[in-house]
KEMI-62325 format. One line per 8 residues: number of its first residue (from 1); for each residue x, y, z of N, C-alpha, C, O. Coordinates in nm, 3 decimals, decimal comma. Each point is the difference from the previous one (the first is absolute). Layout:
<lobas>
NUM	X/Y/Z/X/Y/Z/X/Y/Z/X/Y/Z ~ ...
</lobas>
This chain:
<lobas>
1	16,881/7,460/4,674/0,020/0,059/0,147/-0,128/0,103/0,000/0,020/0,084/-0,087 ~ -0,113/-0,067/0,137/-0,078/0,101/0,029/-0,040/0,057/0,138/-0,070/-0,055/0,086 ~ 0,130/0,180/-0,084/0,002/0,101/0,152/-0,123/0,056/-0,005/-0,040/0,057/-0,101 ~ -0,039/-0,069/0,226/-0,133/0,060/0,002/0,011/0,118/0,084/0,093/-0,001/0,080 ~ -0,151/0,080/-0,081/-0,002/0,135/0,093/-0,103/0,045/0,034/-0,074/-0,009/-0,098 ~ 0,008/0,066/0,202/-0,117/0,053/0,015/-0,023/0,122/-0,040/-0,118/0,025/-0,026 ~ 0,206/0,071/0,011/-0,019/0,129/-0,059/0,151/0,062/-0,041/0,090/0,012/0,083 ~ -0,081/0,018/-0,193/0,100/0,081/-0,049/-0,046/0,128/-0,093/-0,111/0,004/-0,054
9	0,206/0,096/0,041/-0,039/0,110/-0,128/-0,015/-0,034/-0,118/-0,089/0,045/-0,073 ~ 0,207/-0,162/0,026/-0,028/-0,033/-0,132/0,108/-0,143/0,011/0,108/-0,002/0,060 ~ -0,173/-0,115/-0,141/0,104/-0,112/0,040/0,108/0,053/-0,138/0,116/-0,037/0,016 ~ -0,141/0,113/-0,143/0,096/0,038/-0,063/0,094/0,074/0,040/0,117/-0,033/-0,020 ~ -0,153/0,162/0,091/0,093/0,052/0,059/0,096/-0,002/0,108/0,094/0,077/0,018 ~ -0,148/-0,214/0,077/0,098/-0,067/0,086/0,112/-0,105/-0,098/0,119/-0,010/0,031 ~ -0,169/-0,049/-0,126/0,116/-0,050/-0,038/0,082/0,048/-0,099/0,091/-0,070/-0,045 ~ -0,117/0,212/-0,004/0,074/0,048/-0,095/0,105/0,078/0,124/0,120/0,010/-0,026
17	-0,175/0,043/0,158/0,098/0,006/0,091/0,112/-0,090/0,061/0,108/0,023/0,054 ~ -0,163/-0,108/-0,079/0,102/-0,128/0,081/0,089/-0,040/-0,136/0,104/-0,065/0,016 ~ -0,145/0,102/-0,144/0,097/-0,014/-0,103/0,092/0,118/-0,002/0,104/-0,021/-0,063 ~ -0,115/0,148/0,119/0,039/0,131/-0,036/0,115/-0,008/0,115/0,111/0,054/-0,007 ~ -0,165/-0,137/0,121/0,089/-0,009/0,155/0,127/-0,127/-0,066/0,080/-0,057/0,074 ~ -0,087/0,035/-0,211/0,110/-0,134/-0,044/-0,064/-0,138/0,104/0,076/-0,081/0,052 ~ -0,142/0,079/-0,045/-0,063/-0,113/0,074/-0,057/-0,104/-0,148/-0,061/0,036/-0,101 ~ 0,107/-0,165/0,139/-0,032/-0,098/-0,132/-0,156/-0,049/0,040/-0,026/-0,071/0,098
25	-0,045/0,108/-0,165/-0,138/-0,043/-0,015/-0,001/-0,132/-0,103/0,012/0,022/-0,120 ~ -0,024/-0,127/0,157/0,025/-0,108/-0,087/-0,166/0,004/-0,087/-0,108/0,046/0,037 ~ 0,148/-0,110/-0,154/-0,125/-0,019/-0,087/-0,091/-0,112/0,042/0,058/-0,099/0,045 ~ -0,192/0,094/-0,051/-0,057/-0,091/0,095/-0,090/0,084/0,110/-0,121/0,013/0,015 ~ 0,204/0,025/0,034/-0,087/0,062/0,134/-0,074/0,141/-0,026/0,032/0,098/-0,067 ~ -0,136/-0,126/0,139/-0,113/0,050/-0,007/-0,036/0,124/0,140/0,021/-0,039/0,115 ~ -0,063/0,156/-0,134/-0,052/0,052/0,105/-0,097/0,058/-0,029/-0,006/0,095/-0,078 ~ -0,117/-0,166/0,159/-0,148/0,006/0,007/-0,057/0,067/0,129/0,032/-0,044/0,111
33	-0,115/0,146/-0,125/-0,024/0,074/0,125/-0,214/-0,007/-0,017/-0,073/-0,018/-0,097 ~ 0,050/0,037/0,222/-0,137/-0,001/0,040/-0,054/0,112/-0,079/-0,081/-0,007/-0,093 ~ 0,136/0,108/0,142/-0,021/0,135/-0,025/0,120/0,093/-0,041/0,103/-0,017/0,065 ~ -0,102/0,130/-0,183/0,063/0,067/-0,016/-0,058/0,159/0,030/-0,108/0,048/-0,033 ~ 0,202/0,005/0,093/-0,067/0,144/0,026/0,074/0,116/-0,085/-0,019/0,118/0,028 ~ 0,116/-0,162/-0,149/0,017/0,088/-0,104/0,056/-0,073/-0,122/0,105/0,026/-0,058 ~ -0,196/-0,124/0,029/0,009/-0,061/-0,118/-0,022/0,078/-0,137/-0,099/0,067/-0,027 ~ 0,201/-0,085/-0,047/0,006/0,047/-0,128/-0,041/-0,070/-0,137/0,046/-0,112/-0,027
41	-0,134/0,179/-0,061/0,000/-0,069/-0,138/0,086/0,090/-0,147/0,072/0,099/0,000 ~ -0,109/-0,166/-0,085/0,076/0,080/-0,103/-0,012/0,180/-0,027/-0,106/0,041/0,046 ~ 0,160/0,029/-0,086/0,025/0,117/-0,027/-0,075/0,075/0,129/-0,082/0,091/-0,018 ~ 0,125/-0,146/0,165/0,004/0,042/0,117/-0,167/-0,007/0,031/-0,047/0,072/0,089 ~ -0,016/-0,138/-0,146/-0,162/-0,049/0,088/0,013/-0,068/0,107/0,076/-0,097/0,014 ~ -0,154/0,146/0,073/-0,022/-0,110/0,133/-0,026/-0,159/-0,018/-0,100/-0,027/-0,066 ~ 0,161/-0,062/0,105/-0,011/-0,105/0,028/-0,126/-0,053/0,091/0,014/0,002/0,122 ~ -0,132/-0,049/-0,176/-0,063/-0,014/0,105/-0,001/-0,124/0,098/0,039/-0,114/-0,027
49	-0,091/0,158/0,142/0,028/-0,069/0,124/-0,088/-0,103/0,048/-0,044/-0,004/0,115 ~ 0,025/-0,060/-0,186/-0,152/-0,099/0,032/0,031/-0,109/0,121/0,064/-0,102/-0,023 ~ -0,109/0,130/0,137/-0,004/-0,114/0,129/-0,023/-0,172/-0,131/-0,084/-0,001/-0,089 ~ 0,148/-0,077/0,107/0,013/-0,138/-0,074/0,050/-0,004/-0,118/0,033/-0,102/-0,060 ~ -0,024/0,226/0,019/0,079/-0,015/-0,121/0,144/-0,056/-0,003/0,057/-0,025/0,106 ~ 0,009/0,003/-0,236/0,157/-0,070/-0,022/0,043/0,184/-0,027/-0,042/0,099/-0,058 ~ 0,135/-0,136/0,131/0,107/0,159/0,000/0,123/-0,095/0,020/-0,015/-0,106/0,061 ~ 0,149/0,146/-0,116/0,086/-0,058/-0,009/0,123/0,033/-0,119/-0,022/0,059/-0,106
57	0,130/-0,101/0,142/0,124/0,066/-0,098/0,134/-0,104/0,002/0,062/-0,024/0,104 ~ -0,035/-0,020/-0,201/0,129/-0,042/-0,026/0,101/0,070/-0,051/-0,002/0,121/-0,025 ~ 0,118/-0,220/0,004/0,119/0,079/-0,066/0,031/-0,090/-0,105/-0,024/-0,121/0,004 ~ 0,080/0,185/-0,105/0,088/-0,085/-0,118/0,130/0,081/-0,033/0,012/0,121/-0,015 ~ 0,084/-0,220/0,007/0,114/0,073/-0,027/0,052/-0,018/-0,135/0,040/-0,115/-0,019 ~ -0,031/0,175/-0,056/0,048/0,018/-0,156/0,152/-0,058/-0,022/0,099/0,046/0,056 ~ -0,100/-0,133/-0,129/0,150/-0,062/-0,030/0,016/0,012/-0,160/-0,090/0,002/-0,085 ~ 0,213/0,005/0,069/0,041/-0,040/-0,166/-0,065/-0,117/-0,061/-0,004/-0,117/0,037
65	-0,049/0,184/-0,149/-0,074/-0,098/-0,059/-0,154/-0,028/0,029/-0,071/-0,083/-0,058 ~ 0,031/0,174/0,163/-0,136/0,024/0,013/-0,072/0,036/-0,121/0,071/0,017/-0,099 ~ -0,224/0,000/0,082/-0,049/0,052/-0,063/-0,023/0,182/0,051/-0,009/0,037/0,117 ~ 0,003/0,053/-0,238/-0,065/0,140/0,086/-0,050/0,008/0,123/-0,113/-0,045/0,016 ~ 0,169/0,091/0,077/-0,073/0,047/0,148/-0,121/0,027/0,013/-0,065/-0,028/0,101 ~ -0,002/0,114/-0,251/-0,110/0,057/-0,015/-0,132/-0,127/-0,029/-0,122/0,015/0,004 ~ 0,188/-0,118/-0,028/-0,108/-0,101/-0,057/-0,017/-0,079/0,098/-0,044/-0,115/-0,009 ~ 0,087/0,187/0,132/-0,069/-0,095/0,154/-0,125/0,028/0,007/-0,071/-0,064/0,077
73	0,009/0,191/-0,176/-0,075/0,008/0,036/-0,159/-0,074/-0,068/-0,108/-0,013/0,057 ~ 0,148/-0,024/-0,194/-0,088/-0,102/-0,028/0,015/-0,153/0,093/-0,098/-0,067/0,032 ~ 0,248/0,031/0,003/0,002/-0,093/0,077/-0,111/-0,009/0,131/-0,083/-0,086/0,030 ~ 0,117/0,197/0,026/-0,074/0,009/0,109/-0,194/-0,007/-0,022/-0,084/-0,065/0,063 ~ 0,072/0,138/-0,154/-0,154/0,001/-0,034/-0,070/-0,145/-0,041/-0,119/-0,030/0,004 ~ 0,227/-0,046/-0,043/-0,068/-0,156/-0,070/0,052/-0,065/0,125/-0,063/-0,102/0,025 ~ 0,160/0,130/0,062/-0,036/-0,081/0,149/-0,107/0,012/0,062/-0,058/-0,102/0,036 ~ -0,002/0,250/-0,003/-0,124/0,005/0,057/-0,126/-0,071/-0,060/-0,090/-0,058/0,061
81	0,105/0,076/-0,189/-0,111/-0,020/-0,076/0,022/-0,179/0,003/-0,109/-0,055/0,019 ~ 0,206/-0,028/-0,030/0,000/-0,123/0,040/-0,059/-0,047/0,145/-0,074/-0,094/0,026 ~ 0,140/0,204/0,071/-0,053/-0,066/0,144/-0,177/0,061/-0,009/-0,080/-0,063/0,068 ~ 0,056/0,119/-0,106/-0,139/0,053/0,031/-0,113/-0,098/-0,066/-0,102/-0,033/0,062 ~ 0,133/-0,015/-0,209/-0,036/-0,066/-0,067/-0,124/-0,107/0,060/-0,122/0,001/-0,019 ~ 0,215/-0,099/0,105/-0,091/-0,137/0,064/-0,117/0,054/0,098/-0,084/-0,059/0,068 ~ 0,119/0,211/-0,092/-0,114/0,055/0,141/-0,106/0,062/-0,075/-0,094/0,056/0,057 ~ 0,105/-0,064/-0,173/-0,112/0,079/-0,077/-0,075/-0,087/-0,067/0,045/-0,081/-0,081
89	-0,213/0,099/0,123/-0,074/-0,118/-0,086/-0,008/0,030/-0,155/-0,039/-0,097/-0,065 ~ 0,061/0,183/0,010/-0,038/-0,002/-0,128/0,154/0,064/-0,027/0,026/0,117/0,027 ~ 0,066/-0,204/-0,079/0,139/0,053/-0,031/0,016/0,055/-0,142/0,105/0,046/-0,045 ~ -0,232/-0,057/-0,028/-0,003/0,092/-0,117/0,019/0,140/-0,015/0,055/0,072/-0,084 ~ -0,138/-0,048/0,229/-0,039/0,160/0,040/0,137/0,056/0,033/0,019/0,122/-0,004 ~ 0,085/-0,214/0,039/0,154/0,061/0,027/0,090/0,012/-0,122/0,032/-0,084/-0,084 ~ 0,005/0,230/0,099/0,072/0,009/-0,061/0,138/0,123/0,042/0,005/0,058/0,108 ~ 0,099/-0,042/-0,222/0,121/0,088/0,052/-0,022/0,150/-0,075/-0,068/-0,017/-0,102
97	0,098/0,128/0,118/0,070/0,080/-0,066/0,097/0,088/0,032/0,043/0,023/0,113 ~ -0,006/0,030/-0,224/0,166/0,038/0,018/0,043/0,125/0,114/-0,081/0,092/0,012 ~ 0,171/-0,091/0,047/0,082/-0,133/-0,002/-0,005/-0,111/0,094/0,065/-0,103/-0,017 ~ -0,144/0,123/0,119/-0,039/-0,089/0,104/-0,121/-0,022/0,111/-0,012/-0,068/0,102 ~ -0,062/0,153/-0,168/-0,135/0,024/0,072/-0,080/-0,132/-0,027/-0,007/-0,030/-0,119 ~ -0,050/-0,048/0,201/-0,076/-0,118/0,020/-0,151/0,024/0,003/-0,044/0,046/0,105 ~ -0,056/-0,075/-0,219/-0,132/0,034/-0,003/-0,081/-0,099/0,042/0,048/-0,112/0,019 ~ -0,213/0,140/0,005/-0,105/-0,066/0,022/-0,086/0,083/-0,093/-0,043/0,110/0,034
105	0,020/-0,162/-0,143/-0,097/0,077/-0,107/0,093/0,150/-0,038/0,105/0,008/-0,063 ~ -0,172/0,082/0,116/0,076/0,138/-0,027/0,049/0,042/0,170/0,041/0,116/0,009 ~ -0,041/-0,175/0,087/0,018/0,057/0,124/0,138/-0,084/0,036/0,030/-0,114/-0,035 ~ 0,060/0,223/0,129/0,128/-0,037/0,041/0,002/-0,116/0,077/-0,084/0,016/0,088 ~ 0,142/-0,133/-0,074/-0,001/-0,056/0,123/0,175/0,009/0,078/0,024/-0,042/0,113 ~ 0,052/0,090/-0,182/0,117/0,009/0,076/0,099/0,115/-0,044/0,002/0,040/-0,117 ~ 0,071/0,006/0,204/0,108/0,122/-0,071/0,140/-0,069/0,034/0,016/-0,090/0,083 ~ 0,061/0,136/-0,146/0,117/-0,016/0,004/0,139/0,098/-0,030/0,012/0,062/-0,106
113	0,085/-0,058/0,208/0,071/0,158/-0,016/0,156/-0,105/-0,016/0,013/-0,096/0,076 ~ 0,066/0,118/-0,153/0,114/-0,008/0,001/0,119/0,097/0,028/-0,009/0,100/-0,071 ~ 0,113/-0,100/0,150/0,075/0,122/0,017/0,155/-0,041/-0,012/0,051/-0,072/0,087 ~ -0,001/0,104/-0,160/0,164/-0,027/-0,013/0,095/0,033/0,120/-0,018/0,109/0,053 ~ 0,112/-0,185/-0,006/0,069/0,046/0,091/0,158/-0,059/-0,009/0,045/-0,108/0,039 ~ 0,019/0,220/-0,103/0,122/-0,075/-0,049/0,002/-0,113/-0,118/-0,061/0,026/-0,103 ~ 0,127/-0,148/0,116/-0,028/-0,092/-0,060/-0,096/-0,099/0,008/0,001/-0,111/-0,054 ~ -0,141/0,192/0,175/-0,072/-0,133/0,012/-0,139/0,101/-0,021/0,002/0,123/0,012
121	-0,113/-0,201/-0,044/-0,106/0,068/0,016/-0,088/-0,042/0,109/0,054/-0,097/0,053 ~ -0,160/0,124/0,002/-0,080/0,017/0,134/-0,124/-0,014/-0,109/-0,024/0,084/-0,087 ~ -0,063/-0,229/0,110/-0,106/-0,001/-0,077/-0,139/-0,026/0,119/-0,013/-0,099/0,073 ~ -0,077/0,214/-0,081/-0,080/-0,003/0,096/-0,139/0,016/-0,042/-0,050/0,087/-0,071 ~ -0,018/-0,214/0,141/-0,141/-0,016/-0,073/-0,108/0,000/0,088/0,009/-0,043/0,115 ~ -0,096/0,082/-0,156/-0,159/0,024/0,098/-0,088/-0,116/-0,063/0,007/-0,028/-0,120 ~ -0,079/-0,029/0,197/-0,137/-0,076/-0,083/-0,096/0,007/0,085/0,004/-0,028/0,120 ~ -0,113/0,074/-0,197/-0,127/0,013/0,090/-0,055/-0,137/0,052/-0,077/-0,065/-0,071
129	0,098/0,041/0,140/-0,065/-0,181/0,044/-0,129/0,024/0,106/-0,098/-0,075/-0,002 ~ 0,106/0,156/0,067/-0,143/0,080/0,086/-0,099/0,094/-0,066/-0,121/-0,008/-0,017 ~ 0,222/0,113/-0,018/-0,084/0,134/-0,024/0,051/0,103/-0,066/0,102/0,061/0,032 ~ -0,165/-0,041/-0,116/0,099/0,111/-0,102/-0,019/0,149/0,028/-0,075/0,041/0,088 ~ 0,142/0,032/-0,161/-0,025/0,161/0,039/-0,116/0,052/-0,104/-0,034/-0,052/-0,106 ~ -0,005/0,144/0,155/-0,084/0,125/-0,091/0,063/0,094/-0,083/0,019/0,114/0,043 ~ 0,015/-0,147/-0,156/0,075/0,102/-0,046/-0,080/0,084/-0,133/-0,079/-0,063/-0,070 ~ 0,105/0,201/0,044/-0,070/0,078/-0,087/0,054/-0,042/-0,173/-0,054/0,041/-0,103
137	0,133/-0,101/0,109/0,084/-0,014/-0,121/0,009/-0,109/-0,089/0,032/0,007/-0,118 ~ -0,069/-0,135/0,198/-0,034/-0,140/-0,031/-0,079/-0,079/0,072/-0,015/0,051/0,111 ~ -0,052/-0,168/-0,124/-0,066/-0,076/0,035/0,106/-0,112/0,072/0,099/-0,032/-0,065 ~ -0,120/-0,028/0,201/0,048/-0,059/0,079/-0,089/-0,136/0,060/-0,123/0,003/0,002 ~ 0,171/-0,076/0,026/-0,042/-0,141/0,011/0,098/-0,088/0,103/0,118/-0,024/-0,029 ~ -0,180/-0,021/0,151/0,069/-0,128/0,107/-0,079/-0,158/-0,043/-0,118/-0,025/-0,024 ~ 0,224/-0,053/0,027/-0,013/-0,111/-0,031/-0,139/-0,062/0,087/-0,077/-0,082/-0,049 ~ 0,063/0,142/0,194/-0,105/-0,024/0,036/-0,134/0,008/-0,030/-0,099/-0,059/0,043
145	0,116/0,141/-0,122/-0,122/0,050/-0,105/-0,084/-0,130/-0,085/-0,119/-0,015/-0,031 ~ 0,241/-0,067/0,012/0,005/-0,147/-0,090/-0,039/-0,134/0,105/-0,049/-0,107/-0,036 ~ 0,082/0,140/0,156/-0,034/-0,123/0,043/0,038/-0,014/0,168/-0,031/0,102/0,061 ~ 0,076/-0,181/0,002/0,112/-0,006/0,106/0,113/0,068/-0,013/0,091/-0,022/-0,079 ~ -0,106/0,167/0,220/0,124/0,028/0,010/0,156/-0,088/0,031/0,035/-0,070/0,095 ~ 0,018/0,101/-0,190/0,187/-0,093/0,009/0,040/0,025/0,082/0,042/0,116/0,008 ~ -0,032/-0,183/0,078/0,099/-0,006/0,138/0,130/0,073/-0,049/0,045/-0,050/-0,104 ~ 0,033/0,169/0,160/0,110/0,070/-0,056/0,112/-0,073/-0,008/0,079/-0,010/-0,093
153	-0,080/-0,046/0,205/0,120/-0,119/0,017/0,048/-0,093/-0,086/0,116/-0,028/-0,029 ~ -0,248/-0,027/-0,017/0,000/-0,120/-0,097/0,041/0,107/-0,134/0,084/-0,029/-0,086 ~ -0,143/0,126/0,089/0,036/0,058/-0,152/0,118/0,059/-0,023/0,038/0,040/-0,109 ~ 0,043/-0,031/0,249/0,134/0,045/0,008/0,105/-0,069/-0,042/0,101/0,039/-0,058 ~ -0,153/-0,202/0,110/0,115/-0,115/-0,059/-0,038/-0,029/-0,133/0,090/-0,034/-0,076 ~ -0,217/0,041/0,027/0,004/-0,042/-0,184/0,079/0,112/-0,044/0,119/-0,006/-0,031 ~ -0,212/0,139/0,032/0,082/0,090/-0,079/0,178/0,028/0,023/0,066/0,041/-0,095 ~ -0,012/-0,064/0,213/0,171/-0,039/-0,011/0,058/-0,110/-0,087/0,098/-0,003/-0,074
161	-0,207/-0,105/0,114/0,077/-0,145/-0,105/-0,020/0,035/-0,126/0,087/-0,025/-0,083 ~ -0,216/0,094/0,043/-0,007/0,045/-0,150/0,101/0,112/-0,044/0,047/0,006/-0,114 ~ -0,025/0,061/0,192/0,090/0,090/-0,026/0,143/-0,018/-0,016/0,055/0,079/-0,077 ~ 0,010/-0,160/0,129/0,082/-0,082/-0,016/0,026/-0,125/-0,135/0,108/-0,034/-0,049 ~ -0,182/0,007/0,031/-0,003/-0,078/-0,131/-0,034/0,105/-0,106/0,022/-0,048/-0,111 ~ -0,055/0,139/0,105/-0,009/0,081/-0,116/0,131/0,086/-0,038/0,034/0,050/-0,107 ~ 0,030/-0,051/0,237/0,155/0,087/0,000/0,080/-0,109/-0,063/0,078/0,015/-0,094 ~ -0,103/-0,115/0,150/0,093/-0,125/-0,050/0,010/0,013/-0,177/0,105/0,025/-0,059
169	-0,248/-0,048/-0,011/0,005/0,013/-0,092/-0,010/0,114/-0,115/-0,032/-0,006/-0,119 ~ 0,073/0,111/0,204/0,012/0,151/-0,043/0,185/-0,004/-0,033/0,069/0,057/-0,084 ~ -0,040/-0,146/0,187/0,173/0,007/-0,020/0,036/-0,124/-0,089/0,101/0,004/-0,071 ~ -0,193/-0,127/0,075/0,064/-0,093/-0,128/-0,030/0,014/-0,110/0,082/-0,040/-0,082 ~ -0,216/0,106/0,028/-0,051/-0,016/-0,109/-0,026/0,122/-0,052/-0,071/0,005/-0,101 ~ 0,123/0,122/0,162/-0,072/0,156/-0,056/-0,124/0,023/-0,044/-0,107/-0,059/0,016 ~ 0,141/0,164/-0,079/-0,139/0,084/-0,006/-0,111/-0,057/-0,095/-0,115/0,043/0,004 ~ 0,154/-0,143/-0,092/-0,094/-0,070/-0,111/-0,127/-0,037/0,066/-0,108/0,059/0,001
177	0,149/-0,187/0,063/-0,144/-0,084/0,066/-0,050/0,104/0,101/-0,123/-0,006/0,009 ~ 0,181/0,103/0,073/-0,044/0,073/0,096/-0,149/0,109/-0,081/-0,120/0,008/0,026 ~ 0,207/0,059/-0,126/-0,089/0,061/-0,096/-0,118/-0,080/-0,042/-0,114/0,044/0,009 ~ 0,136/-0,130/-0,042/-0,106/-0,114/-0,087/-0,101/0,001/0,102/-0,117/0,037/-0,013 ~ 0,188/-0,092/0,139/-0,130/-0,027/0,096/-0,052/0,115/0,026/-0,123/0,001/-0,004 ~ 0,188/0,126/0,036/-0,076/0,080/0,069/-0,119/0,042/-0,094/-0,108/0,025/0,054 ~ 0,118/-0,013/-0,194/-0,077/0,072/-0,119/-0,112/-0,117/0,011/-0,115/0,037/-0,023 ~ 0,129/-0,130/0,045/-0,095/-0,134/0,004/-0,081/0,023/0,101/-0,117/-0,036/-0,008
185	0,169/0,103/0,130/-0,095/0,016/0,103/-0,070/0,147/0,040/-0,062/0,036/0,100 ~ 0,104/0,044/-0,242/-0,027/0,141/-0,006/-0,182/-0,003/-0,057/-0,083/-0,088/-0,027 ~ 0,085/0,223/0,029/-0,147/0,053/-0,033/0,046/-0,035/-0,182/0,114/-0,024/-0,041 ~ -0,224/0,029/-0,031/0,047/-0,050/-0,132/0,056/0,096/-0,112/-0,022/0,117/0,028 ~ 0,090/-0,135/-0,149/0,060/0,082/-0,091/-0,112/0,077/-0,057/-0,099/-0,051/-0,052 ~ 0,122/0,181/0,064/-0,140/0,100/-0,019/-0,074/0,045/0,071/-0,102/0,059/-0,036 ~ 0,144/-0,079/0,175/-0,078/0,056/0,098/0,033/0,124/0,000/0,120/0,021/-0,017 ~ -0,198/0,079/0,034/0,007/0,138/-0,023/0,039/0,070/0,148/-0,071/-0,014/0,100
193	0,212/0,101/-0,105/0,050/0,024/0,111/0,037/0,135/-0,021/0,006/0,043/-0,115 ~ 0,026/0,047/0,237/0,038/0,095/0,015/0,113/0,060/0,055/-0,003/0,025/0,121 ~ 0,092/0,001/-0,181/0,147/0,045/0,050/0,023/0,135/0,038/-0,032/0,099/-0,066 ~ 0,100/-0,101/0,198/0,036/0,157/0,075/0,141/-0,007/0,032/0,033/-0,113/0,037 ~ 0,058/0,196/-0,042/0,139/0,007/0,030/0,028/0,089/0,107/0,110/0,009/0,056 ~ -0,230/0,066/-0,026/0,001/0,094/0,130/0,028/0,121/-0,090/-0,001/0,093/0,080 ~ 0,024/-0,044/-0,198/0,076/0,103/-0,013/-0,110/0,041/-0,148/-0,060/0,107/0,001 ~ 0,049/-0,179/-0,089/-0,068/0,044/-0,162/-0,164/-0,057/0,031/-0,041/-0,062/0,098
201	-0,016/0,096/-0,193/-0,200/0,006/-0,020/0,048/-0,200/0,008/0,088/-0,063/-0,059 ~ -0,196/0,016/0,160/-0,025/-0,132/-0,031/-0,009/-0,064/-0,141/-0,076/0,054/-0,079 ~ 0,140/-0,155/0,043/-0,020/-0,029/-0,126/-0,052/-0,158/0,022/0,032/-0,071/0,095 ~ -0,153/0,022/-0,248/-0,113/-0,065/0,001/0,085/-0,085/-0,116/0,056/0,054/-0,095 ~ -0,057/-0,200/0,122/0,054/-0,072/-0,083/-0,067/-0,154/0,064/-0,080/-0,009/0,093 ~ 0,132/-0,091/-0,163/-0,015/-0,147/0,019/0,084/-0,068/0,031/0,113/0,019/-0,044 ~ -0,137/-0,106/0,117/0,078/-0,116/0,040/0,063/-0,113/-0,101/-0,061/-0,104/-0,020 ~ 0,216/0,139/-0,057/0,039/-0,081/-0,112/0,080/-0,074/0,056/0,084/-0,030/-0,084
209	-0,048/-0,042/0,233/0,091/-0,109/0,049/0,097/0,095/0,082/-0,022/0,110/0,049 ~ 0,148/-0,195/-0,050/0,123/0,063/0,040/0,135/-0,007/-0,064/0,031/-0,097/-0,070 ~ 0,034/0,176/0,089/0,120/-0,007/-0,051/0,109/-0,117/0,041/-0,037/-0,076/0,090 ~ 0,146/0,058/-0,139/0,094/-0,104/-0,004/0,040/0,057/0,135/0,007/-0,091/0,082 ~ 0,026/0,227/-0,022/0,058/-0,011/0,105/-0,117/0,060/0,126/0,022/0,065/0,102 ~ -0,133/-0,111/-0,152/-0,135/0,031/0,098/-0,065/0,091/0,017/-0,091/0,003/0,083 ~ 0,129/0,107/-0,170/-0,059/0,126/0,006/-0,126/-0,036/-0,121/0,008/-0,060/-0,107 ~ -0,153/0,140/0,195/-0,096/-0,008/-0,059/-0,015/0,060/-0,134/0,061/0,105/-0,018
217	-0,134/-0,155/-0,085/0,004/0,014/-0,137/-0,167/0,110/0,038/-0,085/-0,039/0,080 ~ 0,076/0,171/-0,158/-0,133/0,036/-0,006/-0,021/0,040/-0,174/0,085/0,063/-0,063 ~ -0,191/-0,105/0,017/-0,030/0,009/-0,120/-0,090/0,148/-0,012/-0,096/0,000/0,078 ~ 0,104/0,088/-0,136/-0,059/0,159/-0,056/-0,079/-0,028/-0,054/-0,022/-0,113/-0,043 ~ -0,069/0,249/0,025/-0,113/-0,030/-0,073/0,066/-0,010/-0,177/-0,060/-0,057/-0,091 ~ 0,201/0,134/0,078/0,011/0,004/-0,163/0,077/-0,112/-0,019/0,092/0,005/-0,083 ~ -0,121/-0,136/0,164/0,068/-0,122/-0,048/0,167/-0,032/0,043/0,052/-0,105/-0,039 ~ 0,034/0,214/0,129/0,096/0,007/0,056/0,014/-0,050/0,082/-0,097/0,007/0,075
225	0,206/-0,086/-0,024/0,003/-0,001/0,149/0,123/0,053/0,069/0,090/0,055/-0,063 ~ -0,087/-0,072/0,204/0,069/0,057/0,083/0,016/-0,075/0,106/-0,100/-0,045/0,056 ~ 0,224/0,019/-0,012/0,086/-0,056/0,112/-0,015/0,052/0,089/0,036/0,118/-0,009 ~ -0,086/-0,154/0,131/0,000/0,074/0,145/0,068/-0,073/0,104/-0,004/-0,123/-0,005 ~ 0,053/0,170/0,079/0,127/-0,010/0,064/-0,029/0,023/0,146/0,027/-0,081/0,089 ~ -0,090/0,213/-0,072/-0,067/0,018/0,152/-0,101/0,134/-0,042/0,018/0,078/-0,093 ~ -0,128/-0,079/0,194/-0,087/0,081/0,037/-0,138/-0,106/0,016/-0,024/-0,120/-0,001 ~ -0,036/0,227/0,014/-0,176/-0,063/0,065/-0,075/-0,086/-0,122/0,010/0,047/-0,113
233	-0,069/-0,145/0,128/-0,071/-0,058/-0,119/-0,152/-0,083/0,065/-0,014/-0,091/0,082 ~ -0,067/0,160/-0,152/-0,177/-0,017/0,092/-0,054/-0,079/-0,141/0,050/0,009/-0,112 ~ -0,154/-0,078/0,148/-0,069/-0,035/-0,089/-0,122/0,088/-0,038/-0,090/0,022/0,081 ~ 0,089/0,026/-0,201/-0,074/0,087/-0,069/-0,142/-0,009/0,000/-0,068/0,081/-0,064
</lobas>
């Protein structure tokens, strides 16, 4: 079920408000907007509002026995990666960066924002299909730079189907296969990274894989290893 609207403030905020009002938003329902006037990204960043891009949200209701809700970040990143993969001429150029950035080379293709609402998680996704923002702190790219611009509605259907499949796998098989597949799609082990948690001085290290709980393992210069559960990670 995909509901399309011409304009809204934020698809995440719309679904969160419905949940806060005790409305039962079923899993598998998506809200997709042509335009967002108040889209948000991680850590309060603006969410780019490019015409022709995918901007949408869905809801996951956490149940007893589900893996930790935080690991939905890995699931969502992998779902976006899988949905975009057939649209990229050179799939080897595409990779994941923890926890859910989808990259072409070093350029960011998609943004993901997860927000808790009681026992539910609102999953917001933005994919640069037609245009990419110009950012001062990172490279960006749109699929239109690699070939024909994908049709937004076709992409929405593809992403909704892939996300539903990944959600079922997450519930049925747990984290181990998800982490294995995510790591295979990620940049190589040993890739230089910079980590910043917003308070301390940025820390340099290299990618050492993921922990069993989905945390990022950062190998430091002295050979020690640090598990990262939250913060900004950039390619060094």
